[in-house]
N, C-alpha and C positions, 0 to 999 in steps of 0.2 A: 344538380337541378332540384328546385324546390317549388312547390305549388300546392294545389288542392285547397285553395282558399275559397270559402263560401260565405256569402252574406246571409243572415237569417231571413227566412221567408215564411209567410203564413199560408195555410191551406185555403184554397178557394176555387170556385168554378169559373171557367172560361177566362182565366187570367186575372180574376178579381182576388182581392185579399179576403181574409176571414170576415172583416167588418163589411166589405162590399158584398160578400155572399149573403151574410145575414140581412143586410139591407135589401137585397134583391128578393130573398124569400119572404121577408116581412112585407115588402111592397106588393108582391103577388097575393099573399094571404089577405092583407088589408084591403086590396082592391076588390077581391072576390066577396069579402064580407060586406063592403059598402054597396056593391052591385046587388047583392041579395036583399039588402034593405031598400032597394030602389033609389039610392042616393047617387044617381049617375053623374051629376055634375061634380059632386064632392069626390067621387071615385076618380073622375078624370083629372081633377086638380091634384089629388093625392098622388096619382101615378106620375103626373108631370113632375112633381117635386122629387119623387123617388128616382125617376129616370135622370133628372138633372144631377142629383147627388152621385149617382153611379157613374155618369159620364165624367164628372169632375174627379172622381176617385180613380178613373182609368187614364186620365191625361197625366203622364209622367214626363219629366224632363230627363236629361242625360244622367242626372245624379240619382234617379229613382224617386224623386220627390213628386207626389201627386199635387194636383192643383189645389186640393183642399188643404194639404199641409202648407203650401206656400201662402194661401190666404190666411191661415191661422198664424203663420209666422209674421205676416204683415200686421195683423190685428194685435198680436202681442207686442210688436215693436211700437205701434201707435200708442198702446196703453202705457208702455214704459216711458215714452217721451212725455205723455200727458202727466204722468205721476212724478216726473223729474228724476227718475231712476237712472237716466243716462248721463247725469252731471254729478261729479264728485268733487268736493272741496274739503280740504283738511288743513290743519295748522292752527296757530294761536287764535286767529280771528274767525274760525269756522265754527260750525255747530257740533263738531265731533267732541264728545266728552273729553275733557282734559287738554284740548287743543293739540292732540297728537296727530300723527300721520299714519293711522291704521290702514291695513289692507282694505281695499274696497270690495263690494259685491259679495259673492258666495264665500269668500275667505275672510270676511270681516270679523266673524266670531271665533276665529281660530286662536289658539293659545300655544305657547311653547314652554317647555321645561327642558332641563339638561340633566343627564344621568351618566353613569359609567358602566360599560359592558364588562364581560368576563376577562377581556385582555387589558383592562384598565384604561380604555379609550373613552373620552367623553362623547356622548351622542345626543343630538337634539331630538326631542319627541314633540311632534306637532299634533295638537288635539283639536278636532272639530266636534265640539260637544253635541251639537244638534243632531248629528248622525252617529255619534258614538264611534268615531274613527280615530286611530292613532297612526302616525306616519313617521318612519325613520328614513333619512336620506343618506345614501352612500355616495361618495365621490371617488372617481377613478380616472386614470389617464390611459386610454386604450393603446394597445401596442401598435395598431395599424397594420395594414396588409402589404406594405411595400417591402420588397425583397424577401417575401415569405413564400415558401413552397405551397402549392395548392393542397397537398395532403395535410399540411399543418392547418391551413384555413378550414378544410373540411372537418378537422378534429375540433377546432374552435366552435364551428357551427353545431357539431354534435354535442359538445359539452354545454353549449348555450341552450340547446333544446332540452337537455337533461335538467339544467337549472330551472327552466320554465316549468318542466314537468314536476320538479320537486315542489314548486309553489303550490300545486294542487293538493299536496299532502300536508302543508303547513297548517296547523290548527289556528283558526281565527283569521287567516289571511284572506282579504277580500279583493285587493287590487295591487298592481305594480306598474311602474312606468320607468322608461329609460329616456333621458333627455340628453341630446347631443347639441352643445352650444358652441358656436364659433363667433369670434369677435377679434378686433384688432389688438395686437399685443403692445402694451406700453413700453416694454423693455425693462421695467423695474424688477419684474420677477426673475428674469435671467440674471440681471446684475446682482440681485440678492443671493441667488444660488451660487454664482461664481465666487462672490466675496466670501461666502461661508466655507467654500472648499479650497480656497487658494492657500497654499503653504506659505508660512512666514519665511522659509529659506529659499523661495523661488527666485531665480535670477531676474534682474531688472528688465532684461530684454523680453523674457517670457511674460512678465507682468504687463509690459507695454503692448505686446501683441494681443494678449487676452483682453485688456481694457479697450483697445481699439476695436476688436471684434464685437465686444459687448455694446459699444456705441453705434456701430454700423448695422449689426444684424437685425435689430428690431424694426428698421425702416421698412414699412410695407408688410411686416410679418403678422401672422395671426396666431391665435391660441385656440385650441379645441379642448373643451372640457366635457366630461360625461358624468351624469348623475343618475342614480338608481333610487327611486322612491318606492318603499314597500309599506302598504297600508294594512292595518289589522283592525279587527272589530273589538269593541270593549267586551262583548260576550263571545266566548269561544265558539259556541254553537247556539242554535235557536232554542230559546227557553232556558238557557243557563244564566247564571248570575252575571250582572253587568259589573265589570271591574273598573276601579278608578285608575288615574294616571300612574300612581306609584306601583300598583299591582301589575299593570301592563308593562311598565318600565323594568320591573324585576324579572318578568317573564322574558322580555326581549333581550335583556342583558346576557342571558344564558344562550340565546339562539342566534344572536348577531355574529359571534365568531364563526359559526358554521356557514352562515349565509355569505359572509365576506370571503372566507377561505375558498368556498366552492366556486366563486367568481374568477379566481386566478387562472383557471384552466380554460376560460371562455374567450380569452383575448382581451378582456376588460382591463388587464393590468392589476395593480394592487388596489383593492377597494377598501376604503376606510370610512367610517361614519363621520358625517359633518357635525361639528359642535354647534351650539346655539349661535355663537358669534359668527361662525363661517356661513351658516344658513341665512342669517340676517343680512350679511353682505351680498350673498347671491341674489336674494329677492330684491333688495334695495337697488342693486345695479340693473336688474331687469326692468324696473319701473323708471329708473333714472340712469341711462347708460353713461351720461357725462361724468358721473361720480366714480366710474371704474378706475380712472387714472389717479384719482385722489386716494382711493383705498390702496392701490399699488404703491404709490409714493409714500404713504404712511407706513406700510409694512416694510418698505425698503429702509426707512429711517428708524425702524424698530419701535414705532409708536402705533401700535394696533388700535384702531378706533373701537369704541365701545358703543354698540347699538342695542336698543331694546326692540322687542317685537312690535311695539306700538309706534315705531319710527321707520319701518321698512316700506310703508306704502307711499304713493305719490301725494304731493300737495294739491295737485289739480289733475283731473282726468275727465275726458269727455268721450262718450261712446257715440259713434256714428253708425249708420246703416252698414257701411262696408270698411270701416277703419276705426282705430283707437288712438286717441291723443293723450299722452301721459307725460307730464313734466317736460314739455318742450320737444319730445320725440313722437314719432308717428309709427304705428305698428299695424300690420294687417295679418290676420290669421286665416288659415285654411284647415279643413278637416277632410280626411280620406272618405270619399263616398263609395268608391268601387275599388276593391283590391285587385292585384294582378290576376287576370283571367287565365293566363298561360303560365307555364313553368318559368322560373327565373333562376339566375345564378346567384351565388353568395354575395357578389359585389353589386347587386342591383341598386342599392341605396348609396353607393360610393359617391356619385356625382352630387346627390342631394345633400349629403352631410359635409361635403368638402367646403372649405371657406370660400367666400365670395367677397371680393374687395368693394363691390358696389353697395353692400349691405352693412350697416353698423353692427347689427347682431342678427343671428339666425339660429332658431331653435327647431330641432326635429324631435318630437316626443312620441314615442310608441307607448300606447296604453294597453295594459293586459288585465283581464279579469279572469282569474283561474276558476274553473268549475270543479266542485268536489266529485270524486269518482262515481258516487251513486247517482247524482244528477246528470253527469256526463253520459252515462249509459242510457238513461231515458231520453236524453236530448238527441243523441245521434240516431236512435231508432225512430224518434219522432221526425227527424229531418229526412230520413229515408222514406218514411210514409208520406210526408208532405211533398217531397220531390216526385215520387211515383204518382201520387194523386194528381198533382198539377200537370204532369205530362200526359196522363191518361184522360184528363178532363177536356182536352182539346181534341178536335177532329183529327188533327195531324200534329204530332209532337214536333217542336222546333229543335234545331241543333243545340240551342241553349238549354232547353228542357232536358235533352239527353245528357249534356255535360253536367248539369246540376244533379241528375240522378246518379251518374257515375261517380261524381265527387262525393256525394253523400254516402254512397256505399263504401267508397275507399276510406272515408273518415270513420265509419262504423267499424270497418275491419281493423284499422289501426288502433282504435280505442279498445276493441276486444283483445288486442295483443298487449295491452297495458300502457299505451301512450296517453299522456295527459291531454286535456282539452281546454282551450282558452278562447275567450272572445278578445279580439284585439282591434285597435284603431290607431290612427295617426293624426297628429296636429302639427302643422308647420306655421311658424311665426317669423315674420321678417320685420325688422325695425330699421327705420331710416331717420335722417335728421329733419327733413322738411316734407311737407305735404306734396310738393311737386315731384318728389322722388318715389312716391307710392306707385305710380304707373309703371315705372321701370322695375321696381321690386316685384310687382304683380307678374310682369312678363317673365322675369327670371325664375320665380317660383313655379309658375305654371309650366314652363319649359322643362324644369327639373322633374316635375311630376310626370310629364310625358316620357322622359328618358327612363324613369323608374317604373313605367307601365302602371302608374297609379293615377286615378282620377281624383283630383282635389276640388273641393267645393268651398267657396268663400263662406265664412261663418256670418252670413247676413243677419243683422239684428242681434247678434250675440258675440260681438267682437271682444267685449270686456271679459265675459265668462270663458270664452275660448282661450284668450290670452292667459288667464289665471290657470286654466286646465293644462296649458303647456308648460307651466313652471313646475319644478320639483317640489310640489306641496302635497302630492298624494290625494288630490281632490277626485272623488268618484262622481263624475258628472251625472250619470243616470239616476243616482239617488237624490239629486238636488232638483230634478225636474218635477213639474206638477202632475203630469200624466204618468201612471204606473207603467213599468216595462211591458207588462202583458197587454195593456191597451195600445201602446205604441207599436208593438210587434203585430197586433191584429190589423192596424191601419196600413 
């Protein structure tokens, strides 16, 4: 059983957030000052405005979004549409420099280089210069839980928790993500592996059986791939020297063997870093799923295509309020708004990550932001104080207040025993062929969220950015937002 998940909360009076509490106190003080100056009408208007803002900040939907947040989201969407930021066109006749098909949106400035780690394996290094982030992407084929004893599964979960805890001690590491992608299998990959392993001395009957199996098996079959993206900062710590790509690559070349080796005991299978060419194919297929069979066919023929990072984006993409249209395909993305409130089993996400024949592609991305031990100790104590204050500020504490206090105290106790602390989130992206299939995809994903005890919120007005965040690119979304984290938490 696993649980004790908590959403960050700000301290406030009578159910208000920190910003709402400051607004309330400021309104009372400002009203008193205006009345002392005999400005009664002004004081009345001032208090009416303050009261309206407080009421708006207390009206929350099922995802915890206040009415002010929803109004701000609508305003931001209207501004994006007015400025033309929701339309992207690339290619030879576009305004993109060089006529290439670069990645759109927040990943447009990213660059890629290739290096070699301590085991002699090539690995791609994605650089987001404006934020000073460098990302390495690992690929693995998970073992799966079928025909596996529960004790062994528990051991995998324990090793995975240790791997996540190890990230908090990695110098310069700022984020990590795990992406599980399911898609139809073209069959070429199986044929290529069988052909490579078939013996020249095999009997003709055995050859015929194997060849017939290869031709029949891919019908209706799916393929599941897993990617782990690990993002590092150019500066190892605050105030230290900012390193260039070559220096970061040399550092990661010595650390990657340990990171990949430690994943073997987590049930992730054999993890290996993706080369620049492999990562280019992964991102290109995400934006244009129709090209997946072309890549598989080329690899089966021994003619690996050569892609440049400036060619992996879509030629055309349009962002709508609740969906994303890219290169003839339609996608919709959701973000986890409420984690499981109760304890869950290790297989809670099994149905969500399982292949679905109604969807062209489906990606489940878990986002992790490790906290360094010094900050984690301060944060858990602050969470305990906040939960206790919020519960005591009401005339009668609710059951949810009591649960939040108990969960905060349990987290503080585990952190004191040496456990690592991470912020985490989830993004779900479903891709279909036509716009008419989006309604069915929405019903499928939302039902999967209910079965996993997770509340999913459609990424209204940010479908393109959420789509990119769900890819194995290592984008740290909070650092790309206009409002600082402290301000957002106070709201």
